[in-house]
Wavefront OBJ file of the C-alpha trace (Angstrom):
o trace
v 0.991 -49.158 2.724
v 2.888 -46.705 4.955
v 6.005 -47.083 2.826
v 4.018 -46.396 -0.349
v 2.428 -43.330 1.239
v 5.796 -41.983 2.410
v 7.246 -42.460 -1.069
v 4.388 -40.441 -2.506
v 4.747 -37.587 0.004
v 8.493 -37.236 -0.563
v 7.684 -36.044 -4.091
v 5.184 -33.479 -2.826
v 6.787 -31.832 0.214
v 10.191 -30.941 1.656
v 11.040 -33.813 3.962
v 13.097 -34.397 7.112
v 16.282 -36.466 7.088
v 17.108 -35.721 3.449
v 19.102 -33.051 1.632
v 16.010 -32.025 -0.364
v 18.108 -31.896 -3.515
v 15.081 -31.718 -5.797
v 13.810 -28.627 -3.972
v 17.253 -27.027 -4.139
v 17.418 -27.692 -7.881
v 13.898 -26.334 -8.435
v 14.654 -23.124 -6.516
v 17.824 -22.593 -8.543
v 16.041 -23.135 -11.847
v 13.219 -20.800 -10.885
v 15.648 -18.164 -9.601
v 17.492 -18.271 -12.921
v 14.283 -17.480 -14.823
v 13.450 -14.605 -12.464
v 16.953 -13.102 -12.535
v 17.065 -13.266 -16.342
v 13.715 -11.435 -16.439
v 15.108 -8.719 -14.179
v 18.189 -8.418 -16.395
v 16.011 -7.978 -19.481
v 13.459 -5.705 -17.790
v 14.506 -2.498 -19.600
v 14.610 -4.236 -22.994
v 11.058 -5.407 -22.433
v 8.131 -3.084 -21.767
v 6.246 -2.125 -18.606
v 3.240 -3.961 -20.055
v 3.850 -7.296 -21.835
v 3.391 -7.218 -25.587
v 1.336 -10.403 -25.497
v -0.486 -12.378 -22.838
v -0.054 -16.114 -22.658
v -3.126 -18.263 -22.229
v -1.931 -20.527 -19.468
v -3.703 -23.795 -18.781
v -5.203 -23.264 -15.362
v -6.803 -26.615 -14.482
v -4.790 -29.553 -13.093
v -4.652 -32.744 -15.126
v -5.252 -36.149 -13.631
v -1.662 -37.149 -12.888
v 0.047 -33.823 -12.325
v 2.917 -32.275 -14.327
v 6.617 -32.822 -14.635
v 8.822 -30.099 -13.241
v 10.053 -29.176 -16.724
v 6.487 -28.427 -17.817
v 5.892 -26.330 -14.736
v 9.118 -24.387 -15.306
v 7.985 -23.635 -18.861
v 4.687 -22.364 -17.445
v 6.538 -20.263 -14.868
v 8.612 -18.711 -17.660
v 5.465 -17.907 -19.655
v 3.751 -16.429 -16.616
v 6.690 -14.192 -15.710
v 7.218 -12.846 -19.216
v 3.525 -12.052 -19.625
v 3.293 -10.096 -16.340
v 3.458 -6.415 -15.449
v 7.092 -5.322 -15.254
v 7.611 -2.893 -12.327
v 11.400 -2.987 -12.723
v 11.281 -1.204 -16.085
v 12.461 2.423 -15.601
v 9.350 3.582 -17.445
v 6.959 1.946 -14.986
v 5.631 5.177 -13.478
v 1.883 4.685 -13.508
v 1.108 3.421 -10.036
v 2.321 2.965 -6.479
v 4.000 -0.332 -7.371
v 7.795 -0.034 -7.299
v 10.322 -2.745 -8.170
v 10.800 -5.333 -5.416
v 13.574 -4.778 -2.915
v 16.116 -7.568 -3.398
v 16.213 -8.782 0.202
v 12.419 -8.606 0.377
v 12.214 -11.253 -2.347
v 14.286 -13.454 -0.057
v 11.877 -12.622 2.757
v 8.992 -13.883 0.618
v 10.849 -17.143 0.095
v 11.509 -17.551 3.821
v 7.900 -16.760 4.725
v 6.698 -19.350 2.233
v 9.176 -21.961 3.428
v 8.315 -21.499 7.105
v 4.567 -21.382 6.393
v 3.995 -20.061 9.917
v 0.601 -18.623 10.810
v 0.358 -15.247 12.546
v -3.040 -16.258 13.920
v -1.545 -17.420 17.212
v 1.796 -17.279 18.952
v 2.148 -21.063 19.171
v 1.907 -21.178 15.377
v 4.524 -18.444 14.854
v 6.415 -17.899 18.130
v 9.403 -15.862 16.952
v 7.564 -14.113 14.111
v 4.669 -12.984 16.310
v 7.180 -11.350 18.622
v 9.022 -9.854 15.638
v 5.805 -8.317 14.292
v 4.912 -6.941 17.700
v 8.353 -5.387 18.143
v 8.479 -3.922 14.633
v 4.997 -2.379 14.898
v 6.023 -0.893 18.243
v 9.191 0.537 16.664
v 7.155 2.205 13.900
v 4.651 3.534 16.429
v 7.341 5.041 18.618
v 9.089 6.444 15.539
v 6.043 8.551 14.649
v 5.664 9.772 18.226
v 3.233 7.372 19.897
v 3.924 6.451 23.525
v 4.779 3.152 25.188
v 1.177 1.878 25.210
v 1.148 1.900 21.398
v 1.487 -0.947 18.945
v -0.006 -2.270 15.772
v -0.833 -5.073 13.389
v 0.188 -6.000 9.848
v -2.480 -6.775 7.267
v -2.803 -7.508 3.576
v -3.000 -3.952 2.277
v -4.092 -0.474 3.247
v -7.786 -1.100 2.591
v -7.883 -3.828 5.223
v -5.975 -1.736 7.736
v -8.252 1.253 7.166
v -11.131 -1.135 7.805
v -9.458 -2.377 10.996
v -9.161 1.225 12.182
v -12.795 2.056 11.415
v -14.082 -1.084 13.150
v -11.989 -0.178 16.188
v -13.171 3.449 16.184
v -16.826 2.503 15.967
v -16.472 -0.128 18.697
v -14.795 2.346 21.052
v -17.580 4.885 20.392
v -20.204 2.288 21.312
v -21.859 2.592 17.897
v -21.280 -0.905 16.535
v -24.975 -1.533 15.851
v -26.160 2.069 15.581
v -27.734 2.956 12.194
v -26.733 6.604 12.659
v -23.016 5.790 12.921
v -21.072 8.045 10.535
v -17.513 8.870 9.593
v -15.834 11.691 7.677
v -13.278 11.709 4.846
v -12.180 14.318 2.327
v -13.507 14.258 -1.230
v -9.993 13.235 -2.366
v -9.670 10.372 0.139
v -8.926 6.920 -1.204
v -11.812 4.996 -2.739
v -11.222 2.195 -0.214
v -13.305 4.109 2.319
v -16.383 3.627 0.157
v -15.681 -0.085 0.270
v -15.127 0.031 4.034
v -18.470 1.799 4.479
v -20.220 -0.983 2.555
v -18.562 -3.672 4.659
v -19.462 -1.853 7.880
v -23.069 -1.376 6.794
v -22.735 2.408 6.907
v -25.521 4.180 5.043
v -24.420 6.085 1.949
v -25.475 9.378 3.500
v -23.435 8.587 6.621
v -20.170 8.475 4.715
v -19.598 12.209 4.941
v -17.199 13.857 2.475
v -15.566 17.248 2.939
v -14.516 19.495 0.060
v -10.828 20.132 -0.464
v -9.095 23.439 -1.112
v -7.131 24.346 -4.244
v -4.177 22.307 -2.925
v -6.202 19.122 -2.431
v -6.332 19.433 1.366
v -9.420 18.975 3.501
v -11.075 22.367 4.054
v -11.129 22.976 7.825
v -13.935 25.539 7.860
v -16.135 23.198 5.822
v -15.230 20.351 8.180
v -16.391 22.324 11.223
v -19.592 23.303 9.453
v -20.302 19.724 8.379
v -19.837 18.435 11.942
v -22.393 20.953 13.199
v -24.851 20.039 10.430
v -24.386 16.323 11.021
v -24.998 16.649 14.753
v -28.260 18.510 14.070
v -29.329 15.718 11.713
v -28.710 13.097 14.398
v -25.653 11.565 12.775
v -23.150 10.077 15.237
v -19.628 10.657 13.990
v -17.227 8.015 15.295
v -14.164 8.828 13.141
v -12.577 11.551 11.020
v -10.011 10.389 8.477
v -7.151 12.607 7.321
v -5.265 11.607 4.178
v -1.480 11.713 4.266
v -0.920 11.540 0.536
v -3.933 11.655 -1.781
v -3.940 9.264 -4.719
v -4.127 11.788 -7.562
v -1.761 14.511 -6.369
v -0.101 13.424 -3.122
v -1.682 16.148 -0.999
v -1.542 16.072 2.798
v -4.552 17.066 4.890
v -3.956 19.512 7.793
v -3.123 16.865 10.391
v -2.783 19.054 13.472
v -5.974 21.041 12.882
v -8.059 17.924 12.237
v -6.554 16.233 15.283
v -7.563 19.101 17.527
v -11.099 19.055 16.139
v -11.292 15.342 16.943
v -10.060 15.938 20.492
v -12.546 18.738 21.098
v -15.419 16.590 19.806
v -14.266 13.268 21.319
v -13.983 11.646 17.881
v -11.465 8.984 16.845
v -8.795 10.424 14.544
v -7.435 8.091 11.867
v -4.722 8.985 9.356
v -4.640 7.136 6.057
v -0.898 7.284 5.500
v -0.867 4.422 3.017
v 1.044 6.582 0.544
v 2.887 9.162 2.607
v 3.091 7.688 6.098
v 6.421 6.007 5.394
v 8.038 9.466 5.185
v 7.346 9.913 8.904
v 10.164 7.518 9.820
v 12.762 9.396 7.765
v 14.999 12.281 8.733
v 12.889 15.234 7.632
v 12.693 14.344 3.950
v 9.369 16.200 4.060
v 9.133 18.759 6.843
v 5.338 19.017 6.680
v 4.877 15.472 7.960
v 4.663 16.000 11.700
v 2.199 15.888 14.592
v 1.177 12.342 13.670
v 1.080 11.359 17.329
v -2.092 13.433 17.697
v -3.915 10.596 15.891
v -5.460 7.493 17.423
v -4.424 5.346 14.463
v -2.484 5.508 11.229
v -2.093 3.198 8.230
v 1.372 2.949 6.658
v 2.222 0.904 3.544
v 5.989 0.300 3.129
v 5.192 -1.651 -0.063
v 4.300 1.524 -1.962
v 7.751 3.113 -1.974
v 10.409 1.048 -0.192
v 9.787 -1.909 -2.493
v 8.822 -4.324 0.262
v 7.151 -7.086 -1.727
v 3.384 -7.263 -1.484
v 1.814 -7.111 0.820
v 3.268 -4.909 3.518
v 0.854 -2.680 5.392
v 0.759 -1.668 9.049
v -1.966 -0.246 11.250
v -0.468 1.604 14.206
v -2.560 2.657 17.212
v -1.812 4.893 20.162
v -2.987 2.152 22.548
v -2.739 -1.526 21.583
v -5.607 -2.286 23.970
v -7.999 -0.620 21.519
v -7.348 -3.423 19.028
v -7.369 -6.095 21.706
v -10.776 -5.066 23.066
v -12.306 -4.661 19.613
v -11.290 -7.966 18.056
v -10.855 -10.301 21.043
v -12.613 -13.679 20.769
v -10.550 -15.920 23.029
v -9.558 -18.297 20.195
v -11.104 -21.311 21.957
v -9.338 -23.796 19.669
v -5.888 -22.456 20.612
v -4.392 -23.565 23.936
v -2.656 -20.457 25.258
v -2.466 -18.550 28.521
v -4.233 -15.266 29.154
v -0.869 -13.503 29.159
v -0.282 -14.380 25.511
v -1.565 -11.862 22.969
v -2.460 -13.861 19.864
v -2.112 -11.464 16.965
v -5.019 -12.984 15.092
v -7.155 -11.124 17.646
v -5.913 -7.660 16.756
v -7.655 -7.264 13.415
v -10.128 -8.644 10.915
v -7.757 -11.280 9.536
v -7.263 -14.553 11.345
v -4.719 -16.664 9.503
v -1.925 -14.535 8.071
v 1.411 -15.394 6.463
v 4.696 -14.269 7.966
v 4.898 -11.200 5.722
v 6.532 -9.145 8.453
v 9.767 -10.991 7.636
v 9.995 -9.061 4.354
v 9.668 -5.713 6.104
v 12.088 -6.697 8.859
v 14.770 -7.802 6.393
v 14.136 -4.800 4.149
v 14.607 -2.247 6.929
v 17.724 -3.983 8.242
v 19.157 -4.219 4.717
v 18.535 -0.552 3.890
v 19.318 1.051 7.226
v 18.246 4.613 7.953
v 20.448 6.056 5.219
v 19.119 3.658 2.606
v 15.534 4.450 3.574
v 16.231 8.173 3.344
v 17.933 7.681 -0.028
v 14.865 6.005 -1.529
v 12.425 8.518 -0.077
v 14.497 11.555 -0.982
v 15.165 10.362 -4.522
v 11.434 9.990 -5.182
v 10.816 13.612 -4.203
v 13.775 14.905 -6.203
v 12.585 13.076 -9.327
v 9.149 14.653 -9.018
v 10.691 18.094 -8.599
v 12.948 17.574 -11.633
v 10.009 16.576 -13.811
v 7.855 19.452 -12.560
v 10.618 21.955 -13.318
v 10.902 20.737 -16.921
v 7.180 20.439 -17.648
v 5.933 23.532 -19.486
v 3.793 25.365 -16.904
v 2.498 27.728 -19.548
v 0.744 24.832 -21.245
v -0.259 22.562 -18.350
v -2.281 22.765 -15.166
v -0.269 20.903 -12.546
v -1.738 19.164 -9.483
v 0.837 18.063 -6.944
v 1.303 18.127 -3.193
v 4.373 17.446 -1.076
v 4.850 13.827 -2.075
v 6.208 12.009 -5.142
v 3.007 12.136 -7.209
v 2.126 14.632 -9.915
v -0.933 14.956 -12.149
v -1.438 17.403 -15.001
v -3.695 18.381 -17.898
v -3.423 20.776 -20.859
v -4.583 24.338 -20.415
v -7.173 25.933 -22.669
v -9.003 22.706 -23.479
v -12.536 21.624 -22.660
v -13.325 18.339 -20.897
v -13.741 16.381 -24.123
v -10.469 17.683 -25.557
v -8.615 16.930 -22.293
v -9.984 13.387 -22.209
v -8.949 12.760 -25.802
v -5.488 14.307 -25.411
v -4.767 12.315 -22.252
v -5.792 9.057 -23.932
v -3.695 9.691 -27.036
v -0.688 10.806 -24.982
v -0.852 7.809 -22.656
v -0.814 5.449 -25.666
v 2.006 7.448 -27.281
v 4.150 7.180 -24.156
v 3.520 3.456 -23.846
v 4.788 3.068 -27.419
v 7.964 4.670 -26.053
v 8.001 2.135 -23.157
v 6.824 4.649 -20.588
v 3.758 3.736 -18.575
v 1.843 6.474 -16.749
v -1.757 6.423 -15.522
v -4.898 8.249 -16.593
v -7.130 8.688 -13.520
v -10.488 10.407 -13.372
v -10.137 13.703 -11.508
v -13.011 16.157 -11.096
v -14.958 14.653 -14.008
v -12.169 14.541 -16.578
v -9.181 12.314 -17.246
v -5.776 13.698 -16.314
v -2.339 12.144 -16.586
v -0.553 11.042 -13.423
v 3.035 10.025 -12.724
v 4.284 8.285 -9.572
v 8.027 8.733 -9.046
v 8.502 5.680 -6.828
v 10.625 3.605 -9.208
v 14.238 3.587 -8.018
v 15.350 2.336 -11.456
v 14.115 5.550 -13.087
v 17.111 7.822 -13.582
v 17.500 11.507 -14.415
v 17.843 10.764 -18.141
v 14.527 8.892 -18.154
v 12.751 11.802 -16.486
v 14.167 14.393 -18.887
v 13.102 12.223 -21.822
v 9.596 11.830 -20.395
v 9.107 15.547 -19.748
v 10.354 16.481 -23.206
v 8.071 13.909 -24.865
v 5.074 15.414 -23.103
v 6.093 19.001 -23.829
v 6.515 18.159 -27.495
v 3.259 16.239 -27.621
v 1.249 19.267 -26.506
v 2.748 21.215 -29.415
v 1.490 18.814 -32.059
l 1 2 3 4 5 6 7 8 9 10 11 12 13 14 15 16 17 18 19 20 21 22 23 24 25 26 27 28 29 30 31 32 33 34 35 36 37 38 39 40 41 42 43 44 45 46 47 48 49 50 51 52 53 54 55 56 57 58 59 60 61 62 63 64 65 66 67 68 69 70 71 72 73 74 75 76 77 78 79 80 81 82 83 84 85 86 87 88 89 90 91 92 93 94 95 96 97 98 99 100 101 102 103 104 105 106 107 108 109 110 111 112 113 114 115 116 117 118 119 120 121 122 123 124 125 126 127 128 129 130 131 132 133 134 135 136 137 138 139 140 141 142 143 144 145 146 147 148 149 150 151 152 153 154 155 156 157 158 159 160 161 162 163 164 165 166 167 168 169 170 171 172 173 174 175 176 177 178 179 180 181 182 183 184 185 186 187 188 189 190 191 192 193 194 195 196 197 198 199 200 201 202 203 204 205 206 207 208 209 210 211 212 213 214 215 216 217 218 219 220 221 222 223 224 225 226 227 228 229 230 231 232 233 234 235 236 237 238 239 240 241 242 243 244 245 246 247 248 249 250 251 252 253 254 255 256 257 258 259 260 261 262 263 264 265 266 267 268 269 270 271 272 273 274 275 276 277 278 279 280 281 282 283 284 285 286 287 288 289 290 291 292 293 294 295 296 297 298 299 300 301 302 303 304 305 306 307 308 309 310 311 312 313 314 315 316 317 318 319 320 321 322 323 324 325 326 327 328 329 330 331 332 333 334 335 336 337 338 339 340 341 342 343 344 345 346 347 348 349 350 351 352 353 354 355 356 357 358 359 360 361 362 363 364 365 366 367 368 369 370 371 372 373 374 375 376 377 378 379 380 381 382 383 384 385 386 387 388 389 390 391 392 393 394 395 396 397 398 399 400 401 402 403 404 405 406 407 408 409 410 411 412 413 414 415 416 417 418 419 420 421 422 423 424 425 426 427 428 429 430 431 432 433 434 435 436 437 438 439 440 441 442 443 444 445 446 447 448 449 450 451 452 453 454 455 456 457 458 459 460 461 462 463 464 465
């Protein structure tokens, strides 16, 4: 029976004491399909022309590899195509080459970042890399961080930590503050935390999309009089619609004076803080208690790659510590599954580690700088006499026609978005202040100067029709 069982398992898993030729062949065949898709990416479209109806349920006896490879081909060619130069709608760049390899390694190792004994070298790697990021933005030696599956989860980690430190974990009056242009994930975080709707306090932004400081001070006073207990103020380093940056230093000082945790949502723009002054306005980040950074949104680190950095790693340890009674480890070992909401986690830090080493500081700067220069080029060509432009310091720009009412703007944006997609250019159409505007994210390294000039001219000509 044991011999029959072993024969069965050899077909299912990589096995010791063999060359694993079937696995090697399968990886080569799959890689060929993927590389051909990349090669054809510009001939295709950002959005597939048709969607394949894949059979999702397993049959009784499984499938041959050839059938699965056919399914893989169908899946790939019916997926969103971020490598197309016209993929400019969202914060989803093409994958960094070495990061794809990192995904493969993480999958092959199948280590679990829950506990050090389940991922000894990778736990240490994650700890060291988070510490490097933290020191890079100006935090001191007590700092550190944790990786998580996306910015929403890391913003949640920060809010849980802030409320725990304030002693308001079970308090119904616990409240936190964001700007009206903060990411929608904070509404989700409030629901998860059981925060009352009225205790998610929003602050108006100025004409540049930045949190209004005078209104923030006034709202804090009003909230205190109403008995609300503010445990965190969130500044946005890169708003979703126009890439605006809240006044970091001013908000940080307000938090210090009021003994309130200061969190920076740098999911979009935080990565610029590790570069050599690509954007001069990104400074004073060390005044925060925590910051979320998402290297996946611009450097092309394959999803997911998000970090929460804190000024003192003990904040996370005290908030999320359980003791992991089913893991045999000494008190000196810091199991990273006890630094955030997630327990089991894949070894995604490998992708970031390889990506940073592959790019080096100059490569990182090249990607970041090119995204800003592309935005500036487009903005300079776009006809300012005919469009209202909304853009901050980052690589995002939104715009709408002048001299139109809401209904006309909504219709024009819809027609123009469809027109551009017919020309294999994909941009987004977000809701902004009760009407739909058009938004472009210049985070695609495959987008060249000629593509941007074509895009701007198409839009300028479209407004003239």
